[in-house]
C-alpha positions in Angstrom: 0.0 0.0 0.0 1.3 3.5 -0.9 2.0 6.0 1.8 0.3 8.8 0.0 -2.4 8.6 -2.6 -4.4 11.3 -4.5 -7.5 10.1 -6.3 -9.1 12.4 -8.9 -8.4 15.5 -6.7 -9.7 18.9 -8.0 -9.6 22.4 -6.5 -11.2 25.5 -7.8 -10.9 29.2 -6.8 -13.9 30.9 -8.2 -13.8 30.4 -12.0 -10.2 29.1 -11.9 -9.5 25.4 -11.7 -6.2 25.2 -10.0 -6.0 21.4 -9.7 -7.9 19.3 -12.2 -8.6 15.6 -11.6 -5.1 14.8 -10.3 -4.2 11.3 -9.3 -0.9 9.8 -8.2 0.6 7.7 -5.4 3.9 8.0 -3.5 5.5 4.9 -2.0 7.6 4.8 1.2 11.2 5.7 0.8 10.7 7.7 -2.4 12.1 11.2 -3.0 9.7 12.7 -5.6 10.4 15.9 -7.5 7.2 18.0 -8.2 7.6 20.5 -11.0 5.3 22.9 -12.7 5.1 26.3 -14.4 3.6 29.3 -12.6 -0.1 28.7 -11.9 0.1 25.0 -12.8 -1.4 23.9 -9.5 1.8 22.6 -7.8 1.6 24.6 -4.6 -2.1 24.1 -4.3 -1.7 20.4 -4.6 1.0 20.5 -1.8 -1.3 22.5 0.4 -4.1 20.0 -0.1 -1.8 17.2 1.0 -1.0 19.3 4.1 -4.7 20.0 4.7 -4.3 23.8 4.3 -7.0 23.4 1.6 -9.8 20.9 1.3 -10.3 19.5 -2.2 -13.5 20.3 -4.0 -13.5 16.8 -5.4 -11.5 13.6 -5.0 -9.8 11.9 -2.1 -6.4 12.1 -0.4 -5.3 9.1 1.5 -2.5 8.5 4.0 -1.8 4.8 4.4 -5.1 4.1 2.8 -7.1 6.3 5.3 -9.0 9.3 4.0 -7.3 12.5 5.3 -10.6 14.0 6.4 -11.3 11.0 8.6 -7.9 10.9 10.3 -7.0 14.6 10.1 -5.4 15.0 13.4 -3.4 11.8 13.2 -2.3 12.6 9.6 -0.9 16.0 10.8 1.3 14.1 13.2 2.7 12.1 10.3 3.4 14.9 7.8 6.1 17.5 8.0 5.9 20.6 5.9 8.2 23.4 4.9 6.3 26.1 3.0 7.9 28.2 0.3 8.0 31.3 2.5 9.4 29.4 5.5 7.6 31.4 8.2 9.8 31.7 11.3 9.6 33.8 14.5 12.7 35.9 14.0 12.8 37.3 17.6 13.0 33.8 19.0 16.3 32.0 19.5 16.4 28.7 17.6 16.2 26.7 20.8 13.1 28.6 21.9 11.5 28.2 18.5 12.0 24.4 18.3 10.7 24.1 21.9 7.6 26.1 20.7 7.1 23.7 17.8 7.6 20.7 20.1 4.7 22.1 22.2 2.5 22.4 19.2 3.4 18.9 18.2 2.5 17.7 21.8 6.0 16.2 22.3 6.8 15.6 26.0 9.5 14.2 28.3 12.3 12.1 26.9 10.7 11.9 23.5 10.7 15.7 23.2 14.3 16.1 24.2 15.4 13.3 21.9 13.3 14.7 19.0 14.9 18.2 19.3 18.4 16.7 19.6 17.9 14.5 16.5 16.4 17.4 14.4 19.3 19.7 15.4 21.9 17.1 14.5 20.2 16.1 11.2 20.0 19.7 10.0 23.4 20.9 11.3 22.2 23.8 13.4 23.9 23.1 16.7 26.3 26.1 16.4 23.4 28.5 16.0 21.1 26.8 18.5 21.0 29.7 21.0 21.1 32.5 18.5 18.1 34.6 17.5 16.6 33.4 14.2 16.7 37.0 12.9 20.5 37.0 13.0 20.9 33.9 10.9 21.9 33.6 7.3 19.3 32.5 4.7 20.9 29.1 4.6 20.6 28.6 8.3 17.0 29.8 8.3 16.2 27.1 5.8 17.9 24.6 8.0 15.8 25.7 11.0 12.7 25.4 8.8 13.7 21.9 7.9 14.4 21.1 11.6 10.8 22.1 12.5 9.5 20.0 9.6 11.2 16.8 10.8 10.9 17.5 14.6 8.0 15.1 15.1 9.7 12.4 13.0 7.1 12.4 10.2 6.6 9.6 7.7 6.0 12.1 4.9 8.1 15.3 4.3 6.7 17.9 1.9 9.1 20.7 0.9 8.0 23.6 -1.2 11.0 25.4 -2.8 13.4 24.7 0.1 16.4 26.3 -1.7 14.6 29.5 -2.8 16.8 32.5 -2.4 20.0 30.6 -1.5 23.4 31.2 -3.1 25.0 28.2 -5.0 27.0 27.0 -1.9 23.9 27.2 0.3 21.9 25.3 -2.3 24.4 22.5 -2.4 24.4 22.3 1.4 20.6 22.1 1.5 20.5 19.6 -1.4 22.9 17.3 0.5 20.7 17.7 3.6 17.6 16.7 1.7 19.4 13.7 0.2 20.3 12.6 3.8 16.7 13.2 5.0 15.4 11.1 2.1 17.1 8.0 3.6 14.7 8.1 6.5 11.6 9.9 5.1 9.4 9.9 2.1 9.9 13.3 0.5 7.8 15.3 -2.0 10.1 18.1 -3.2 9.1 21.2 -5.2 11.8 23.2 -6.7 12.4 25.5 -9.7 16.1 24.5 -9.8 16.0 21.6 -12.2 19.5 20.1 -11.5 18.4 19.6 -7.9 15.7 17.2 -9.2 18.3 15.2 -11.2 20.7 15.0 -8.2 18.1 14.5 -5.4 15.0 12.8 -6.7 14.4 9.2 -7.9 11.0 10.1 -9.5 9.5 13.1 -11.2 6.0 14.5 -11.3 5.2 17.3 -13.7 2.0 19.2 -13.4 0.7 21.6 -16.1 -2.6 23.5 -16.2 -3.8 21.6 -13.2 -3.1 18.1 -14.6 -0.3 15.6 -14.3 1.7 15.9 -17.5 4.4 13.3 -16.6 5.1 10.8 -13.9 8.0 8.4 -13.7 11.7 7.8 -12.9 13.7 10.9 -13.9 16.1 9.2 -16.2 13.4 7.1 -17.9 11.3 10.2 -18.6 14.2 12.0 -20.1 15.1 9.0 -22.3 11.5 8.5 -23.5 10.8 12.2 -24.2 9.9 12.9 -27.8 11.5 15.6 -29.9 15.0 16.2 -31.3 18.5 15.4 -30.3 21.8 17.2 -31.0 24.9 15.5 -32.4 28.3 17.0 -32.7 30.7 16.0 -35.5 34.3 17.1 -36.0 36.1 15.9 -39.1 38.4 16.7 -42.0 37.2 16.1 -45.5 35.2 17.5 -48.4 31.5 18.4 -48.1 31.1 17.3 -44.5 28.2 19.6 -43.6 26.5 19.2 -47.0 26.6 15.4 -46.9 25.4 15.2 -43.3 22.6 17.6 -44.0 21.1 15.2 -46.6 20.7 12.3 -44.2 17.3 11.1 -43.2 16.1 12.5 -39.9 18.5 15.5 -39.9 16.5 18.7 -39.4 19.2 21.4 -39.2 23.0 21.7 -39.6 25.3 24.4 -38.1 28.8 24.4 -39.5 32.0 26.1 -38.2 35.6 25.8 -39.2 38.7 25.4 -37.0 41.2 27.1 -39.4 44.2 26.4 -37.2 43.8 22.6 -37.5 41.8 22.4 -40.7 38.8 20.7 -39.3 35.1 21.2 -39.8 32.8 21.2 -36.8 29.2 20.4 -37.4 26.3 20.5 -34.8 23.2 18.9 -36.2 19.7 18.6 -34.9 18.0 15.3 -35.7 14.8 13.4 -34.9 15.1 11.5 -31.7 13.7 8.4 -33.5 16.8 8.3 -35.7 20.2 7.5 -34.3 22.3 9.1 -37.0 25.7 8.3 -35.5 26.2 4.9 -37.2 25.1 6.4 -40.5 27.6 9.3 -40.1 30.4 6.9 -39.2 29.7 4.8 -42.4 29.4 8.0 -44.4 32.8 9.2 -43.2 34.4 5.9 -44.0 33.0 5.9 -47.5 34.0 9.6 -48.2 37.4 9.2 -46.7 36.8 11.7 -43.9 38.9 11.6 -40.7 36.5 11.7 -37.7 37.9 13.4 -34.6 34.6 13.7 -32.7 31.1 12.1 -33.0 28.8 12.2 -30.0 25.2 12.8 -29.1 24.4 15.5 -26.5 22.7 14.2 -23.3 19.2 15.4 -23.0 18.6 17.8 -20.1 15.7 18.0 -17.7 15.1 21.5 -19.1 14.5 19.9 -22.5 12.0 17.5 -21.0 10.2 20.3 -19.1 9.8 22.5 -22.1 8.4 19.6 -24.1 5.8 18.8 -21.4 4.7 22.4 -20.8 3.9 25.4 -23.0 5.5 27.9 -20.6 9.2 28.2 -19.7 9.0 30.1 -16.4 9.1 27.8 -13.4 7.2 28.4 -10.2 
C-alpha cells in the first residue's frame, strides 16, 4: 500500500480550476520531485496534502485512510516546509524548536530526543542559541527543515526549500535533503531543475492543473519525444552538406577550425533516428577523418519544455 495517494483530486478558486482531476501515489522511501510552471497547481496540490486546503472533489489518503477521517493523526505524520518558511525571528532557535515541540505535543524524553535529532540532522547546533533573525538565509532554511522533521514524520513535503539561496547554500541544503530522504518519504518542489536530477528518484510534472508526466527521472528523459543534438568534427570534403542530406536531420550548423583544418558540425535530428552509425559509415565511404562524434545528453530543461507550454518555473 502506498503511503500517500491522491485520487481524482480537484480544487477551484472561483472560476479558476487550480487542480484538475489529479491522481498519483507515493510509496515509502521515495524522493519525488514535483515541478510545474507558474499557476500550474503545484503549490495548491501540496497545500491539499498538508490539509491547508480541502479538495472540491476527489480523495487524499495516507496509508489508505482518507485525510478528512484521520485529520489530526495525519498531521502528526506529515512534515511541511512552506515556500516562505515562516519563522519567528525574535526567538532563539532553541526557543522556536521548543515552541514547535509544544505544538506537536511532544513531551518528556521523546521531546528532548526529537529536538536533539532534528538539530543534529540539519546541522544547526552552532546557532542553536542565536536569534533566528540574526541567521543567514541558509541557516534559516535549516531551521525550517528542523521544525518540519521535529515530530519524525513519515512524509516530508518541501516547497521550494532552496529558494533565495546562493550556490553554496543550495548545495548544502541539497545534501541535507538527500540525507533526509534516507529516513523519510519526500515530496520536493523546486524550480532548480538540476536539484531534481541529483536528489529525486521520481519526477511528477503538473501543467494546467493536470499531471503531464510521472516516472523515474532518467526514464522520462530517455523517453521524451523531440529532437537530439549530435556534434561531429572531421576533416574532408563536403562534410556539412553530406550530413545535411541524411534522413532525420533537421538542421545543420557548420563552423571551421582554421588552425587545425577541421570542420565542426552541430546537427539537430529526430530522436527516433540514431544518425551516428550512419555518419560513421558516411565518413568511411567519403574518406573523412573523424575526430569527434557524440550525441548530447538530453537535459531536464528539454523535457520540461516539451511537457509544458511555458518556460518560467514556479
